[in-house]
N, C-alpha and C positions, 0 to 999 in steps of 0.2 A: 514599537513595532508598527509598521504600516497596516492600515485597516483594509481587509478584503471583504467584498460582498459575497457571502456564502449563501447557498440555498438550503443549508442545514439549519432550519429555524424552529424545529419542533420542540426545542428545549435543550438543556445541557446534557451532553453525552460525555461522561468523564473520559479523558484521554483522546477524545475526538474533537469536540467543539470547545472543550475547556482543557486548559493545559494540565499535563501531568508534569510533575517535577521529578526528575531523575537525579539522584545524588550518587555520583560515582566517586571512585577513588582512583589513585594512580593505576594506570593500565587496565581500567575497566572498559568494557565494550558491549555493544549490542550487535548481534549478528545481522547480516544482510537479510532483508525481509521485504515483503509487499505490505503496504499500508492496508488497514481494514477496508475491504471492498474497493481496493485500488484508489483510495482517495488521494487527492493532491496534498502536499505537505509544505508547511512553512516552518522555518526553524530560527531560533534566536538563543544566543548564549547569554546566560544571566550572570555568570561569574566563574572564576576558576580558569582552568586551562581550556583550550579549544577542543571542540568535539569534531572529529573529522568524519565526513560522510562521503561515500562513493555512490553516485547515482547512475542508474542505467535507464535510458529513455524507454518509454512504453513500447516503441516499435522493435526493441531488442529484447523485451522481456521473455518471449518464448525461446529465443536463442539461449539466453542465460539459464532459464529453467531447464531446458533440454541438456545443456552442458553440465549443470549440477546434478541432474538426474543420472547422467552417465557416470559421474565420479562418485555419486552417493546413491547407488541403486537400492540399497536397503531402506534408506529414508523415503525414497520415492515410492517403493512398494508399500510401505506402511501408510503413507499419506501423500497423494499426488499434489497436495497443496502445502508441502513441507516448508516452502519458503515463508509461510505465515508463522512458523514456530519461533522465529527470531533466534535460531541457534546455529546458523550456517555462517562461518567466517569466510569471506571471499577476499583474497588479496589482489591488488592491482595486477600482479604478474599473471594470475589466472585469467583475468579479463583480457589482458594483452594476448595471451596464448590462444585464446578462443576467438580473437578478433572481435571482441564486444566493446564498442565505444562506451566510455563512461566519463562522468564529470566528478570533480572533487569539490566539496564544500566544507565550511566550518560553521556548525549550527546547533540549535535545539529545535523542537518541533511542536506544531499544532496543525491539525488537519482542516481543510476547507473543501468546498465543492462549488463548481460552476455548472451551468447548463451543459457545457461541452463535456463535462466529466460523466454525465449520466450513462451513456452507452458503455463506458468502461466499468462503471459500478455494476451495471446489469450483467456484464460478462465475467466479472471477477470470480475467481475460484474461491472456494471456502474450505477450510480444514474440517473434515468430517470424522477425524480419528478421536476427537474428544467432545463429548456431549455438551460440555460447558461453552464451547466455541460456537456461537450462533451469530448470524449476520446482525449487525447493530442497526442497520437501516432497512426500512421496507421500501425497496426500490420502486415498486408499483406506484406508491404515493408520489414519488419524485417524478416519475415518468408522466403520470396524469397531470400533476400540478404545473410542471414546467415545459412539457413537450406536447401536451394536449391529448384529446380522446383518441385520435387515430393512432398516435404512437403507443398509447396505452393498449389499444386493441392488438397491435403487433407484439407488444411486450407479453400480453396474456397468451398469445399464440406462439410465443417463443421464437419470433422472427426478429431479424435485425432491425434496429431503430434507424 
């Protein structure tokens, strides 16, 4: 796999900076979801049949989440970050019907971050319906280290970076 320069250097974070191995069987799937704190993702197949991913660009994320909240109002009422639960199956025909552009890929994954990702990580929603789900990354540390003191001051004041 190609090497990426990631700013996630504080140590191994299982499933984020170190690979998780998912062993699936015929017709197994993972629901459409947002990566932890909206991290970027790289995927690689190790063996077996291909894994098909449908990706929606960040600029269409709100449109997708609004469309899904409209068809799954109970899920949205229970947790506004329900897209983090990995339990929603979205078919291409739904994306077409909502006029949400998407791409198709064949992959497995590992997460990484660049400086350009930091504002997305800061704004990422988080599932609050389960106390076990806590943000894995302390975003203030990344803002200060990679964007500087003035950006950190804006972060603390909850202003846009």
